[in-house]
C-alpha positions in Angstrom: -18.7 -7.0 10.7 -15.3 -8.7 10.4 -13.3 -7.9 7.4 -12.1 -10.8 5.3 -9.2 -11.1 2.9 -8.9 -13.3 -0.2 -6.4 -16.1 0.2 -4.4 -16.9 -2.9 -1.8 -19.4 -4.1 1.6 -18.4 -5.5 0.0 -17.5 -8.9 -2.7 -15.3 -7.3 -5.5 -17.9 -7.8 -8.2 -17.5 -5.2 -8.2 -20.4 -2.7 -10.6 -19.1 0.0 -11.1 -16.2 2.5 -10.1 -15.6 6.0 -10.7 -12.9 8.6 -8.0 -10.2 8.0 -6.4 -10.2 11.5 -6.4 -14.1 11.5 -4.7 -14.1 8.1 -2.0 -11.8 9.3 -1.5 -13.7 12.6 -1.4 -17.1 10.8 0.9 -16.1 8.0 -1.6 -16.9 5.2 -0.9 -15.5 1.7 -3.6 -13.1 0.6 -4.3 -10.6 -2.1 -3.4 -7.0 -1.5 -2.7 -3.8 -3.4 -0.4 -0.8 -3.0 -1.1 2.6 -4.6 1.5 5.1 -5.4 0.3 8.5 -6.5 2.7 11.0 -8.0 2.6 14.6 -9.3 4.4 14.8 -12.6 5.2 18.5 -12.2 8.4 18.3 -10.2 9.0 14.6 -9.5 6.9 14.4 -6.3 5.3 11.3 -4.8 2.6 11.3 -2.1 3.3 9.3 1.0 1.3 8.9 4.2 2.2 8.2 7.8 0.1 5.4 9.1 -2.1 6.1 12.1 -1.0 4.9 15.5 -4.3 3.0 16.1 -4.1 0.5 13.2 -3.1 -3.1 13.7 0.4 -3.0 12.3 3.2 -0.8 11.0 1.8 2.0 13.2 3.3 5.4 12.7 5.5 4.4 9.8 5.7 6.3 6.5 4.3 4.3 3.5 3.0 4.7 0.0 -0.1 6.7 -0.8 -2.6 3.9 0.1 -2.7 0.2 0.5 -5.3 -2.4 1.5 -7.0 -5.6 0.4 -9.8 -6.3 -2.0 -13.0 -7.9 -0.7 -14.6 -11.1 -1.9 -16.2 -10.5 -5.3 -14.5 -7.1 -5.8 -11.8 -6.6 -8.4 -8.4 -5.4 -7.2 -8.7 -2.3 -9.3 -12.2 -1.5 -7.9 -10.9 -2.1 -4.4 -8.0 0.3 -5.0 -10.3 3.1 -6.1 -12.6 2.4 -3.1 -9.8 2.5 -0.6 -8.1 5.5 -2.1 -11.3 7.5 -1.5 -11.8 6.0 2.0 -8.3 6.5 3.2 -7.1 9.6 1.3 -10.3 11.3 0.4 -9.8 11.5 -3.4 -9.7 9.3 -6.5 -7.7 9.4 -9.7 -7.1 7.1 -12.6 -5.0 4.1 -11.7 -2.9 1.7 -13.7 -1.5 -1.6 -12.4 2.3 -1.6 -13.1 3.5 -4.8 -11.5 2.9 -7.3 -8.7 5.1 -9.0 -6.3 5.0 -11.5 -3.4 6.6 -11.0 0.0 6.5 -12.6 3.4 7.8 -11.0 6.5 7.2 -11.1 10.2 6.5 -7.6 11.5 5.9 -6.0 14.9 3.9 -8.0 17.6 4.1 -11.3 15.7 2.0 -10.1 12.8 2.9 -11.4 9.3 2.6 -9.8 5.9 2.3 -12.6 3.4 0.9 -10.8 0.4 0.5 -11.1 -3.3 0.7 -7.3 -3.8 -0.7 -5.6 -6.9 1.0 -2.2 -7.4 -1.0 0.7 -8.9 0.2 4.0 -10.1 -1.8 7.2 -10.3 -1.3 10.9 -11.2 -2.8 13.6 -9.1 -1.9 17.2 -8.2 -4.4 18.1 -5.6 -4.6 18.0 -1.8 -6.0 14.9 -0.2 -8.5 14.8 2.6 -7.0 11.9 4.6 -9.2 9.9 7.1 -7.5 10.2 10.5 -8.7 6.6 11.3 -6.0 5.4 8.9 -3.6 8.3 8.3 -1.7 10.4 10.8 0.0 12.6 8.3 0.9 12.9 4.6 3.2 14.8 2.3 4.5 15.2 -1.2 8.2 14.3 -1.4 10.7 14.2 -4.2 11.5 10.7 -5.5 15.3 11.1 -4.9 14.9 12.4 -1.4 12.5 9.6 -0.5 14.8 6.9 -1.8 17.8 8.4 0.0 15.9 8.7 3.3 14.7 5.1 3.0 18.3 4.0 2.7 19.4 6.1 5.6 16.4 5.6 7.9 14.7 2.3 6.9 12.9 1.9 10.2 10.8 5.0 9.5 9.2 3.2 6.5 6.9 0.2 5.9 8.5 -3.0 4.8 6.6 -3.2 1.5 7.5 0.4 0.6 11.2 -0.3 1.0 10.8 -3.4 -1.1 9.3 -1.8 -4.2 10.1 1.9 -4.2 13.0 1.7 -6.7 10.8 -0.2 -9.2 7.9 2.2 -8.7 10.1 5.2 -9.4 11.5 3.6 -12.5 7.9 3.1 -13.7 7.0 6.7 -12.9 10.0 7.9 -14.9 9.0 5.8 -17.9 5.5 7.3 -17.9 
C-alpha cells in the first residue's frame, strides 16, 4: 500500500492528498511533524541517525523522530504512533510551534513542509527500528548546537532550521 501525505495551503488547511514520494518529487506542500525528546536531568536531547535505506537525508543525524500524519489522523496521534514505530517508546508530547520550509535535497527530492514541532520528556532507552534508524544518542544541547554550526552537513536540514528555537522552549519548560 502506498503511503499518502496530506497536502496543505500556507495556513495548514487541508487541500488534498498525494502519494508521499510524489509529493516530495513534485515539491508539494504537505503536513509533517518533528519530535524532540529531552531528558531534563542534565540538559540532554535524543537524536537519531537516519537509516541508509530511507528515501532522503540518509545517514544524517536528526531530531528524535519525524514523519507525516495520515488522512483522518490528528497530527498529535500521528506523532505518538510514529514515535512508537520508529523509536520503540512513547511519552507525553506537547506541540510547541510550527514552521514552513521548502528546500531541494539530495537526488532532486524536495521538502516542502508545514512542520508541527512536538516536545517530549523521557529518560529511558529507546528500542529503535533499524528500518528507519541507524543509530541514536543522548547529546547535551550546547554540544549539539555547536556541532551543527561546525558540521552542518552531518545533520538534516529541518533540524538545523529549528534547533535553536527548540532548545529555547526546552529551557523554558
